[in-house]
C-alpha positions in Angstrom: 13.1 38.7 -8.8 15.2 36.2 -6.3 11.9 35.7 -4.4 9.8 35.4 -7.3 12.9 32.5 -8.4 13.1 30.8 -5.1 8.9 30.7 -5.3 9.0 28.9 -9.0 11.1 26.5 -8.1 9.4 25.8 -4.6 6.3 25.4 -6.6 8.3 23.2 -9.4 9.9 21.0 -7.2 6.5 20.3 -5.0 4.6 19.8 -7.7 7.1 17.5 -8.9 6.7 15.5 -5.2 2.6 15.1 -5.3 3.0 14.0 -8.9 5.3 11.3 -8.1 3.6 10.2 -4.7 0.1 9.6 -7.2 1.8 7.9 -9.6 3.2 5.2 -6.8 -0.8 4.6 -5.6 -1.8 3.4 -9.0 -3.8 0.3 -7.5 -5.6 0.0 -4.1 -6.3 -3.8 -2.8 -8.3 -4.6 0.3 -7.0 -8.3 1.1 -8.4 -10.6 4.0 -6.1 -13.4 5.9 -7.3 -16.2 7.5 -5.1 -17.4 9.9 -5.0 -19.3 13.4 -8.5 -19.2 13.1 -8.6 -15.1 13.1 -9.0 -13.2 10.2 -8.8 -9.6 9.1 -8.6 -7.2 6.3 -6.3 -4.7 5.1 -6.5 -2.2 2.2 -2.8 -0.3 0.7 -2.2 1.2 -2.0 1.0 0.3 -4.4 2.3 0.9 -7.7 0.8 -1.9 -9.1 -1.1 -4.5 -8.0 1.5 -7.3 -6.8 2.6 -4.2 -4.6 -0.6 -3.2 -3.0 -1.5 -7.1 -2.6 1.8 -7.7 -0.2 1.3 -4.7 1.2 -2.3 -5.7 2.2 -1.3 -9.1 3.4 1.3 -7.9 5.4 -0.2 -5.4 7.3 -3.6 -7.7 8.0 -0.8 -10.6 9.1 0.6 -8.3 11.3 -2.7 -8.1 13.3 -2.8 -11.5 13.2 0.7 -12.9 14.7 2.1 -13.0 17.4 5.8 -12.6 16.4 8.1 -12.4 13.6 8.2 -16.4 13.3 4.6 -16.1 12.9 4.3 -12.9 10.8 6.0 -14.9 8.5 4.2 -18.0 8.8 1.1 -15.6 7.9 2.4 -14.2 4.7 2.9 -17.3 3.3 -0.9 -18.2 4.2 -3.4 -18.0 0.6 -5.5 -14.7 1.8 -9.2 -15.4 1.9 -9.8 -12.7 -0.8 -8.5 -9.9 -2.7 -10.4 -7.0 -4.0 -8.3 -4.6 -6.1 -8.6 -1.2 -8.1 -6.8 0.3 -10.4 -8.7 3.6 -10.5 -9.7 2.4 -13.9 -13.4 3.8 -15.0 
């Protein structure tokens, strides 16, 4: 009886964890950034368009910048392209 209850609790916990994880990645964006003569495109997912776009730009800027100061400048650069998919048919 205790084993069955433990298994049921574990299944409910992991089901809730999976549901919460999938809810946080409702939108996926690809952002391309041109900075200091170089360009990079990166894709990221988030709960909403703003979060997904910001994370994708941050990842692209990490590849293009050579430090914290350049990274902050790159973050303030307008992306050369943004493409988002909210998963709607």
